[in-house]
N, C-alpha and C positions, 0 to 999 in steps of 0.2 A: 795806670794813674802814677801821678808823680810822687805821691807821697814813699809808696811800695820800694820806688825803684833809690832812693837813697838807702834803704836799709838794703835792698839787695847788691848794691855796689859797696855797701858798706861790709858786706860780707869776706869778701877776698882780701884784706887789710888785715880782717880780725883774724881770719887763718892764718897770715902770715905772722901773724901778731903770734898764735899761738906755737909757732917753730919759735921763737925767742922765750915763752913762757905763758904762763895764764894771767899776769898781773899787765901786761903788754895789751893783751888781748881785751881783758877788760878796761883801758884805758881807750884803747880805740873805740870800743863799743858806747864809752859814753862820751866820748866823743861826737860821735854820730849820732846820736840821741839828741845833745845838746843843739850839734849846728841842726840839724832835722825842725827841732823846735824853734829855734832861731829865726831860720828859711820860713816854717809857716804862719809864726805868731808877728813877726816882724816885718822882715822882707815883702813877704807874697802881698799881704794888701795894701801895703804903700805902691807898691808895681802897680798892683789891681787898678787900685785908687786912679793913680795916674792916665793908664793903658785907657779905661774907659769911663776916665773923667766924673767918678761917684766920690763920695767922701770914704775917708779910710775907716770911719766906723762900721758902714753897710759893708765895705769888702772883707773886714773883720768878720762881722757876723756871718756872712756868705762861708766865708772860710771854715767856722765854727759849726755852721748848721750842715754844711756839706763833709764833715769830718764825722757825720753819725751816720 
């Protein structure tokens, strides 16, 4: 699942952030979560719409439906 991959990939930088301090690790976690949301709700529907030639709203709906 591509959605889980980003969080798994963010685990190592977060663990390294803990060596600096807990606030650094928290900022890494916030960045990973914000990036994932940006990718899922803004980038992915547009890329999908261009690739399969459908309306962006339909692509967004499929992302939302697939997340459940």
